[in-house]
N, C-alpha and C positions, 0 to 999 in steps of 0.2 A: 420396526420397523412401521411401526400400524401410523406413526405421525410421520414420521418422514417418507411415503410414501401420500401421507394426506394434501401437505404443502409441499413437494416434492421438491426440496434442498436436500440435497446429499450432503451430509456431515458423515468429518474422514473419520476417519479407528485410526483410533490409539495419536487422537489430538485435540488437544482442551480447546485452543482453535480454530475456526473451518479458513481462514483469509488474513489477512494482512496488508491492507494493504501501505503501500510509499508515497510518501511527497514530495516533489527535488526541487530545485531551481537551479539557480544562478551558484555554484559549486556540486552538483551532488554528483555528477559522476565519479569523484574519486569517492566521496559523502560512500553512491551505491555499492561500489565495487565492495571496500571497510566492512559493509553489511551484508553481501549478496557474497562474498568471498569467502566465508568459516561455517556456513550453512551447511548440512550434512543434503547431499543427496538424496533420500529419505527424508526430507523433514516433511511431516503429516502435512505439511496445510497446506494450499494456494499462493498469490503472491500475488495480488497488481501493484503496478506503478505509475507515477503517471510522472514525469520527469516536464520540465517547460523547452520546450522546441522552438528555434527558430519555423513558422510555418513552409515554408522554401524551398527544404531542406531534405532531403531522403535522408534516413535516423538508420542510422551504424550499431544504434548504443544495442541491442538486442543481441546480437556477433561482437561485440566489447564486452558486453557482461555474459555471456558464454563464456567467454575466452576463462575468466576469471572465479567461475566458482562451480559445484556439479552443482547447482540445483539446474530445470533446466531452464532455457531465457528463450522471448519468441515474444517478437510483435505482438499485440493479440488480435486480432481478425471478431468482422463479424458470428456472434453464433456460437466463439470458443467454449468446452464447458473446461469449468475448472479443474483442473486436477491438482494434490498433487506435489511435491518437490515441481514444481512448477510456477518461474512466470514471469505474467505478462503486462509486456508491456507496452501505453498507450503510445501507435499514430504520432507523426507530428499534423496538426490540426488537429483530432476529434478524437471529444469525449468517451470519455470511456466509462463505462456502466457496467454493472453488477446487478443481473435479473432476479427475482425472486425463482427461479427453478437454473440456481448456478450456473445462468450462461452469461457472457457474456456482451455488450454493445457498443459501436462505437456513436457518436451520435456527429455532426457536426450545424448542432444547433448554434448561442448569439451566444461569443464571448464570455465568460463571465472570467468581470476586477481587468473585462480584455486579455483572460485568458479561453487558450481554446489548446491544451482538454489543460481544463479544472479536478484542479486536486478535491475543492469539496464539491466537485460532484462526483467523483466518483464512493467521494467516504460519505456522501447520503444518502447515495444506492447502494454501498454495501453497509450503511447503522441500519434504510427499512430491510436488508433483505437479509443478512448474520446475524448480527441484534448483543449477545454478552458475546457472540462466536464470532465478533471483531475483534482483528486489536489496530488501530492504525499510528506511522508511526508520522512523524515533517521534520524532514532534512535538511538541513544549509536548501538556502536561498530567497531572495527580494521582496518581495510587501510581505500582504497578510494573506496567500490562497494555502487550503483547510487549514484557517479559525475555526469557518461557521462550518465547517463537517469532521471538525476534534467537539464542538458542541452536540453535532445530531447522536458522534459515536457514541458521545457519550450519556446522551440524555436512554436508549435504548442499553444501555446495560455492555456496551464493550468499552476496551483499554488502552490511555492515549500513552505512545512513547514520544517522548519529543528530543534531539539533539542538545545537548548542549550547547548556549552559544558564545561558550572563548572556546569551545571543541569547534563552528562552525566560519567557513570560507564568511559566509553572505549573516549575516543572524535575525534575519529580517522574516520569514517567514514561522523559523523553531520561538523568537521573541508574540512573534503575535495568536499564535500557537498552545505559547502558557499565562499571556494574558490575557485566555478565557478564563482562568482556576480549576482546567479538565481538566488536564493534565495526571494522567499516574505515574510516568517515569519522565526525568528528565535527567538523565543519563551521555555520561562522554561517547564523541561518536566509536572505541575500541569494545563498549561496555552494549552496543547495544545491541552487537549477535546474540552474545550471549543471554543476555537475558530475552529474546524472542523463545533461542531455544528452552531458554527453564522453562519458558509462561509456555511456550506450545507441545513440551515433549517430557516436564517436566512431569509433571500429576500422571500424567499414563504411563509412563515406565514402572 
């Protein structure tokens, strides 16, 4: 505990990883439901989600996902503390960032690749904070958001899962992530959840 007290970063019990950061864009709702729906309520890591959405609309993503999973799902708010078994969804038109003390920040800083929220910014903040105790997942989507963040996660010792483009409704984001050469697992959509459970919970059972 001395080390944790020194850097104020909470490590969760019975978890090999503390955070799972997920990025999705076009086609993402179906993919997110598929991944989250089979995770157990006692999943011992926190989850942060960037789904590209039109900035002009209120997002019902958290409500929709919460009806399809045993996890707690909420739209992220400034200052939220990462909690195991909880998924935090970036609000429309806000970047979602993880701070060094395990809290969340929302930002309206500049668009990244014409996007806000940006998967790259989320992944880069997670990499800096959680290093080898972070998992990044890139799901269906257009464009290349997430690829720079994948490199950051890998550089700090984290683990990368990417949806196999053959099972992705839109292949842009998965393809860009795969092309970095930093991906650990390329998986069909229906295998991502079970792999996640094995990675996060398997080593600690």
